[in-house]
Residue, then its C-alpha position, 0 to 999 in steps of 0.5 A: x141716301x144712306x149718307x144723309x140718314x147717317x148725318x141725322x143719326x142721333x145714336x152718336x153721343x156728341x150729336x145727342x148732346x147737341x140735340x138736347x141742348x138745342x131743344x132745351x134752349x128752344x123750350x126756355x125761350x118759348x116759356x119766357x115769351x109766354x110769361x112775359x105776355x102776362x101783366x104784372x100785379x102791383x107787387x111784381x108777381x104775375x097778373x090774374x089770368x083774364x079767364x079767372x073767376x073773381x071770388x067774393x073777397x076780390x069783389x069786396x076789395x074792389x068795392x072798398x076802393x071805389x067807394x072812397x068819397x070823391x072829395x078825397x081826390x084832387x081833380x087834374x086839368x081834365x076834370x078827372x080825379x088825380x090820385x097823385x095830388x095830395x090833399x091838405x087843409x089850410x086851416x092851420x095856415x090861416x090861423x097863423x096868419x091871423x092878427x092874434x098870431x104869437x109875437x116874437x121878441x126882438x132887440x135893436x141895438x146901436x153903438x154910441x159911435x153911430x150917434x150924431x151930435x144934434x149941434x154941429x158945433x159940438x166937439x167929440x171923439x171916438x173912445x174905442x169899443x163903440x163909445x164916444x166922448x165930448x172933448x169940450x162944452x162947446x155946443x149942445x150935449x145931445x146926440x141923436x139916432x133914428x130908430x127904424x122898426x117894423x110897423x106895428x111892433x110893440x116897444x117895451x124897454x130901453x137900455x143905455x150902455x156907458x162908461x161913467x167915472x164922473x161923480x158929477x155928470x151922467x149919461x141921459x138917454x130918451x126915446x121920442x116920437x115926432x109927428x112931423x107937425x111940431x108934436x113930440x112925445x117922450x116915450x121912455x128914459x134911461x140914465x146912468x147912475x154914476x157907477x164907476x166903469x162900464x155899465x148899463x141902466x134900463x128904463x121902466x117898462x112901457x108899451x108903445x106901438x110903432x106907427x110909421x104912418x104917423x110918427x118918427x122914432x128917435x133916441x137922443x142921449x146927452x153926455x151932459x157936462x162931462x168932458x173927456x174919457x171919464x164919461x162916454x156914451x157906448x150905446x143903446x138897446x130897445x126891446x120890442x115884439x112883433x108878428x110878421x104874420x099880423x095884419x099890420x104887416x100886410x100890403x096897404x091894399x090888403x090892409x085897407x089903409x091909405x099910403 
C-alpha cells in the first residue's frame, strides 16, 4: 500500500542515517568474523592462507628446524621429543663431587667455661668473659673438652686463649687422639708465655685427618699451679679444612666402609 511504501522511503534524512549505521555495523561484524577464522602466527599476526604457495626461503627455514639433531631434545613420557624440557650437562656437578674438590677453611672455638675438670675434686670458678680459674691446688690441674669435627676434616692449627699475670705458672693446652684401646697420640700443643694480661698462643703447624671411625679427639688444658684470678683459661680454637663433597662424607654404603 501507499502507507507501507512511505515507511521504507529512504529519502527521509533520519531514516537514511539509520540505514547507513545499520549497514556499517553489519559489514564490520562480518569482517571481524572472517579475520577471526584465520590462525595467528607466532608474532601475533594473521597466519598464512592455506592456499598460499610456499617460496624457496620458506622451505629452507622449515628444513633448518627439522634438521636439528634429535639428542638436543628431551623425550616426554610418550617417547616424543619435548621441546619444553631443557637439556644440561652434569659433568660439572660430577667434577665438583670428586674427592679432589676444593676444601673450605673452617674454625671451631670453645670458651674456657665449657671445659670440665678431669678430677672431680678440683675446685674452680667462673671469672667472666668465658674464662675459668682454679680456686685451690686440690685435685688435678687439667680441664678437658671433646672436639667434634666432620670425618675426613684436616686439622692444622691449635690456639689457646688465656689471661696470664702469673710470672711462675702458665696455661698449657694439648690436642690428643684416643683410640679406645689404651692408645693415645699427642697431636699438638700450645702454651701461654707469661705475657701480662689477655693474650693467645698458637701451636706449630701440623696436619691431622679426623678419623671418627677409629679415634676420639680431646683438648685438655692445664691451669698449672696458679690459684686465683692471675691465671685463667679463656678458650681454645682449632683451624681445619674439609670438603663436604668428598667421598669421606658419603654414606657408608656408598663410601664402601663398614659401620
